[in-house]
Backbone bond lengths (Angstrom), bond angles and torsions (degrees), N, CA, C in turn:
res aa  C-N    CA-C-N  psi(-1)  N-CA   C-N-CA  omega(-1)  CA-C   N-CA-C  phi
1 X - - - 1.456 - - 1.514 108.87 -
2 X 1.333 116.14 123.66 1.482 122.01 179.63 1.472 110.71 -96.07
3 X 1.233 115.81 142.56 1.465 119.85 178.11 1.508 110.00 -98.92
4 X 1.350 116.57 148.43 1.450 120.30 178.60 1.519 107.82 -75.17
5 X 1.362 112.31 171.14 1.498 118.74 177.77 1.497 109.02 -62.94
6 X 1.269 117.96 126.16 1.453 123.68 -179.18 1.525 110.18 -93.12
7 X 1.283 114.93 119.25 1.464 119.74 -179.96 1.518 108.89 -113.05
8 X 1.278 117.30 128.29 1.447 121.01 178.37 1.481 108.96 -135.56
9 X 1.388 116.34 -175.74 1.438 119.57 -174.63 1.537 115.82 -67.86
10 X 1.347 116.72 -16.33 1.472 118.02 -178.30 1.508 112.22 -88.32
11 X 1.348 118.59 -12.61 1.455 122.36 -178.41 1.530 113.26 -77.04
12 X 1.348 114.97 178.71 1.447 116.92 173.33 1.524 114.85 87.29
13 X 1.267 117.56 22.92 1.474 121.47 -178.61 1.504 110.60 -119.97
14 X 1.328 114.59 146.93 1.476 118.22 173.75 1.531 108.84 -82.04
15 X 1.313 115.73 176.23 1.472 121.80 -178.92 1.553 108.55 -60.73
16 X 1.350 117.67 -30.88 1.479 120.52 -178.58 1.515 111.37 -82.73
17 X 1.371 118.40 -0.86 1.466 121.47 176.93 1.487 112.66 88.94
18 X 1.359 118.00 8.06 1.441 121.39 176.50 1.524 111.73 -83.45
19 X 1.292 118.00 143.73 1.441 121.59 177.85 1.554 110.66 -74.26
20 X 1.307 114.68 138.74 1.449 118.52 176.97 1.490 111.77 -79.18
21 X 1.333 115.61 162.42 1.428 120.22 179.47 1.545 110.31 -61.45
22 X 1.317 116.72 -36.09 1.480 121.34 179.51 1.560 111.35 -64.41
23 X 1.326 114.83 -38.76 1.476 118.41 178.25 1.513 110.39 -68.74
24 X 1.318 117.29 -38.73 1.471 119.82 175.34 1.503 110.67 -62.55
25 X 1.343 117.81 -43.88 1.450 121.77 -179.87 1.543 108.76 -61.62
26 X 1.321 116.92 -41.10 1.460 119.61 -178.11 1.498 111.33 -66.31
27 X 1.309 118.23 -40.21 1.499 118.49 175.40 1.554 112.78 -62.91
28 X 1.296 115.69 -40.81 1.475 119.86 178.94 1.531 111.01 -66.33
29 X 1.310 116.14 -38.08 1.487 118.81 178.19 1.543 110.63 -68.04
30 X 1.320 118.43 -37.64 1.438 122.42 179.18 1.519 109.18 -65.17
31 X 1.298 118.55 -46.92 1.476 122.77 177.26 1.506 109.64 -59.77
32 X 1.299 118.39 -47.14 1.477 122.32 -179.12 1.529 111.39 -59.07
33 X 1.310 113.91 -44.90 1.495 117.73 -179.90 1.519 110.47 -66.45
34 X 1.320 117.30 -40.01 1.446 119.57 179.04 1.528 112.83 -64.37
35 X 1.356 113.82 -39.03 1.491 116.55 176.23 1.495 111.21 -61.27
36 X 1.355 115.66 -34.36 1.482 119.44 178.41 1.551 112.56 -76.43
37 X 1.295 116.36 1.17 1.458 120.24 171.97 1.523 115.86 96.00
38 X 1.352 117.47 8.04 1.426 118.70 -179.05 1.549 111.71 -70.13
39 X 1.322 114.86 148.73 1.468 119.75 173.80 1.482 111.04 -76.93
40 X 1.312 121.76 155.06 1.468 126.84 -177.79 1.518 110.28 -60.06
41 X 1.313 119.21 -38.97 1.464 121.39 -176.83 1.537 106.96 -66.14
42 X 1.366 119.04 -39.34 1.481 122.84 178.51 1.521 110.86 -68.99
43 X 1.317 116.65 -38.02 1.429 120.38 175.94 1.445 112.54 -63.49
44 X 1.288 118.42 -45.95 1.495 123.94 -179.64 1.527 109.39 -57.88
45 X 1.348 117.99 -45.94 1.443 121.00 -179.30 1.502 110.92 -67.48
46 X 1.312 120.29 -38.07 1.429 124.84 178.77 1.549 115.49 -64.69
47 X 1.297 114.97 -35.42 1.497 118.86 -175.10 1.506 111.39 -104.55
48 X 1.325 116.85 0.79 1.474 117.81 174.54 1.474 116.44 86.76
49 X 1.333 119.55 22.37 1.414 123.30 177.25 1.544 109.61 -89.52
50 X 1.304 117.25 156.87 1.469 120.20 -174.86 1.514 115.42 -82.25
51 X 1.355 118.41 -12.66 1.439 120.29 -178.14 1.495 112.35 -159.77
52 X 1.324 115.42 160.47 1.457 121.17 176.66 1.532 109.38 -65.81
53 X 1.311 118.10 -31.38 1.420 121.35 179.53 1.527 111.80 -64.86
54 X 1.374 117.21 -36.79 1.445 120.10 177.14 1.517 110.56 -66.94
55 X 1.317 117.07 -38.17 1.456 120.25 177.36 1.526 110.99 -65.79
56 X 1.325 116.87 -44.14 1.461 123.08 177.57 1.510 109.68 -59.38
57 X 1.368 118.78 -46.17 1.445 120.94 -179.25 1.537 111.76 -60.31
58 X 1.334 118.20 -42.72 1.418 120.76 179.55 1.524 110.43 -68.13
59 X 1.300 118.03 -37.19 1.476 123.86 176.59 1.549 108.94 -60.45
60 X 1.311 116.36 -48.33 1.439 117.83 -179.02 1.525 111.34 -65.07
61 X 1.280 116.94 -41.69 1.511 120.01 177.34 1.519 111.39 -60.64
62 X 1.331 117.12 -40.13 1.464 118.16 177.43 1.488 114.12 -65.80
63 X 1.351 115.85 -38.01 1.427 120.08 176.64 1.529 113.81 -65.36
64 X 1.376 114.46 -37.36 1.500 118.38 175.59 1.492 111.37 -65.14
65 X 1.349 117.59 -38.18 1.458 121.47 178.53 1.515 110.83 -65.28
66 X 1.315 116.27 -42.84 1.461 119.89 178.69 1.527 108.74 -61.49
67 X 1.299 118.18 -43.76 1.485 122.15 179.87 1.500 109.91 -63.32
68 X 1.302 115.76 -44.21 1.481 119.59 179.37 1.550 111.00 -62.68
69 X 1.302 116.03 -42.15 1.498 121.14 178.45 1.547 110.19 -61.67
70 X 1.329 116.05 -42.36 1.466 121.49 178.95 1.531 110.35 -64.32
71 X 1.353 117.90 -41.65 1.452 123.73 -177.86 1.565 107.23 -64.07
72 X 1.396 115.66 -43.07 1.469 119.14 178.65 1.519 111.60 -62.63
73 X 1.336 116.62 -40.01 1.445 120.99 -177.86 1.566 109.77 -67.60
74 X 1.314 117.61 -38.99 1.449 122.85 -179.23 1.511 107.58 -68.47
75 X 1.348 118.40 -41.59 1.454 123.00 179.22 1.553 112.30 -63.30
76 X 1.369 113.69 -40.74 1.450 117.84 177.42 1.526 111.32 -67.02
77 X 1.287 119.10 -37.77 1.502 120.58 178.36 1.531 107.46 -68.62
78 X 1.291 119.95 -40.79 1.468 122.58 -179.37 1.544 108.44 -61.00
79 X 1.354 116.79 -43.85 1.443 119.62 -179.23 1.545 111.42 -65.81
80 X 1.333 117.08 -38.26 1.450 121.03 177.02 1.534 109.35 -61.67
81 X 1.301 117.25 -44.38 1.486 121.26 -177.98 1.490 109.60 -66.45
82 X 1.330 117.98 -38.17 1.504 120.00 -179.52 1.547 108.91 -68.06
83 X 1.321 118.38 -36.82 1.438 118.79 176.59 1.530 112.45 -65.17
84 X 1.342 112.18 -40.27 1.510 116.75 177.56 1.489 112.49 -63.68
85 X 1.311 116.00 -39.81 1.464 120.95 175.82 1.503 112.42 -61.90
86 X 1.359 115.60 -40.52 1.472 120.34 179.43 1.574 107.66 -62.21
87 X 1.268 119.83 -43.20 1.515 122.28 178.79 1.487 111.80 -61.99
88 X 1.311 113.24 -45.96 1.526 118.46 179.49 1.503 110.15 -64.04
89 X 1.302 118.09 -39.65 1.436 122.74 179.23 1.556 111.47 -63.63
90 X 1.317 114.81 -42.21 1.494 119.91 178.74 1.504 108.92 -60.83
91 X 1.330 118.60 -44.00 1.495 121.26 177.48 1.530 111.27 -65.09
92 X 1.318 117.94 -34.51 1.452 121.02 -178.57 1.530 110.35 -70.36
93 X 1.332 118.28 -36.40 1.438 120.81 176.74 1.521 112.22 -64.50
94 X 1.324 114.81 -32.29 1.513 117.70 177.66 1.527 106.29 -66.48
95 X 1.315 118.82 -38.49 1.469 121.99 -179.15 1.538 110.85 -69.67
96 X 1.370 115.26 -31.49 1.494 117.66 174.57 1.496 111.15 -64.10
97 X 1.334 114.50 -43.51 1.470 120.00 179.50 1.514 112.43 -64.34
98 X 1.374 115.82 -25.09 1.439 121.02 175.15 1.499 113.74 -89.84
99 X 1.327 118.15 12.86 1.477 125.66 177.40 1.546 112.95 62.14
100 X 1.354 115.10 34.38 1.469 117.44 172.92 1.543 108.92 -77.52
101 X 1.324 118.74 119.05 1.486 120.62 -177.54 1.497 112.50 -65.51
102 X 1.277 121.45 -23.99 1.480 123.22 -179.01 1.483 112.80 -81.61
103 X 1.314 117.94 -14.36 1.475 121.56 -176.33 1.490 111.63 -62.71
104 X 1.321 119.61 -40.34 1.444 121.09 -179.85 1.550 113.35 -62.80
105 X 1.353 114.07 -37.07 1.459 120.01 175.80 1.506 108.65 -63.51
106 X 1.308 117.57 -43.93 1.450 121.98 178.28 1.514 111.70 -58.72
107 X 1.364 116.32 -45.15 1.462 121.42 179.85 1.537 111.78 -63.54
108 X 1.305 115.33 -36.57 1.500 119.08 179.59 1.555 109.00 -69.25
109 X 1.354 118.73 -37.70 1.411 121.69 178.82 1.545 111.33 -68.20
110 X 1.317 113.89 -38.56 1.518 118.49 177.31 1.540 108.90 -64.98
111 X 1.282 116.84 -40.83 1.490 120.59 -179.27 1.509 107.19 -65.77
112 X 1.307 120.09 -45.09 1.465 123.42 177.53 1.492 112.18 -58.86
113 X 1.295 117.44 -46.61 1.465 122.34 179.65 1.526 110.24 -63.38
114 X 1.330 119.84 -44.24 1.490 123.40 177.84 1.538 111.49 -60.31
115 X 1.369 115.62 -42.23 1.503 119.20 -179.87 1.532 109.09 -64.19
116 X 1.326 119.23 -43.24 1.430 120.97 179.17 1.549 113.59 -65.93
117 X 1.360 114.75 -38.71 1.448 121.19 179.17 1.537 109.91 -64.25
118 X 1.327 116.91 -37.62 1.455 120.63 -176.29 1.599 110.47 -91.56
119 X 1.263 117.22 -1.96 1.482 119.13 -179.98 1.471 115.51 72.55
120 X 1.355 116.52 27.95 1.456 121.27 -177.10 1.492 114.76 -81.65
121 X 1.310 119.87 -17.83 1.415 123.00 179.39 1.541 110.67 -78.12
122 X 1.330 114.79 138.27 1.451 118.58 176.36 1.543 108.96 -68.64
123 X 1.331 116.75 143.63 1.437 119.26 177.57 1.527 112.16 -63.16
124 X 1.284 115.64 147.89 1.515 120.69 178.78 1.507 107.45 -73.28
125 X 1.318 113.48 128.51 1.472 119.57 -179.09 1.533 107.66 -85.71
126 X 1.335 115.96 128.03 1.488 120.36 178.81 1.496 106.84 -117.54
127 X 1.330 115.68 129.01 1.422 122.54 179.11 1.528 108.60 -86.59
128 X 1.360 118.83 108.04 1.428 122.59 -179.56 1.507 111.73 -110.56
129 X 1.347 115.20 29.41 1.465 118.43 176.67 1.551 106.72 -70.84
130 X 1.369 114.48 159.94 1.434 120.67 178.87 1.572 110.92 -55.42
131 X 1.295 115.02 -43.99 1.472 119.36 -175.48 1.567 110.14 -66.25
132 X 1.284 116.81 -39.56 1.462 120.48 -178.76 1.558 109.81 -67.23
133 X 1.309 115.61 -41.78 1.474 119.91 -179.16 1.527 108.64 -69.26
134 X 1.317 117.97 -38.82 1.470 119.35 177.29 1.531 112.85 -65.80
135 X 1.328 116.20 -37.02 1.481 116.18 175.96 1.527 113.09 -67.56
136 X 1.336 114.18 -36.09 1.510 117.79 179.31 1.569 109.54 -68.21
137 X 1.306 116.65 -37.15 1.466 120.16 175.57 1.515 111.74 -62.76
138 X 1.294 117.24 -43.43 1.461 122.55 -179.23 1.567 108.10 -67.27
139 X 1.312 115.47 -41.37 1.529 117.35 178.55 1.549 110.31 -60.60
140 X 1.362 115.00 -45.05 1.479 117.45 -177.96 1.539 111.62 -67.95
141 X 1.331 116.92 -34.69 1.479 120.61 176.31 1.537 110.37 -61.55
142 X 1.349 114.57 -44.25 1.478 119.30 178.47 1.492 111.33 -63.72
143 X 1.269 116.26 -37.08 1.493 122.32 -179.97 1.461 108.90 -64.77
144 X 1.344 117.78 -44.72 1.480 120.03 179.89 1.454 113.91 -69.69
145 X 1.352 116.87 -26.68 1.474 120.88 -179.50 1.541 111.49 -76.39
146 X 1.295 117.11 -20.52 1.493 120.09 -179.72 1.536 109.05 -67.64
147 X 1.306 115.81 140.97 1.462 119.59 178.88 1.550 108.89 -68.53
148 X 1.310 116.59 144.62 1.466 120.18 177.27 1.482 109.30 -78.38
149 X 1.376 117.40 118.77 1.501 117.66 -177.52 1.543 112.04 -67.76
150 X 1.304 120.21 -15.77 1.419 122.93 179.42 1.538 113.30 -87.95
151 X 1.321 116.31 -8.02 1.474 120.48 -173.86 1.555 105.71 -78.11
152 X 1.335 114.68 154.01 1.497 121.03 -177.31 1.501 111.63 -95.95
153 X 1.317 118.83 17.21 1.467 121.81 177.69 1.480 113.14 84.43
154 X 1.307 118.48 11.70 1.496 121.62 176.93 1.425 115.84 84.12
155 X 1.334 119.08 5.57 1.496 120.73 -177.77 1.506 111.69 -87.57
């Protein structure tokens, strides 16, 4: 009895450890089929894998790669924005030296933007206790009950 070619999640690599085009296509097909709602055992049978575990492993690997690519893209965008802020800041310092009164405001806005971009600001604490929510509801009720000073009296 001869066995068919067994394909699993560790296959599809060249001697140098690079993924082959076929392996990439296989991962994309598995993700596409999963997005369309197919079960892993159906996916494995459709793409020629020996088990649903192999299909699941390739699916998880593809998702990790997508997440890694997204993280790299976000980091590249963050680096670009930081470089841009550095250039704007350098120009603002020239304006400070020229006694431009608006330059300090510009520098503060740049500093604020950089802190937000780098996540340096502490998160805003929100009190969601029952008492705090009840107080806010009562405050809003009172605000709604106040007459609108801009209203013409209903006439």
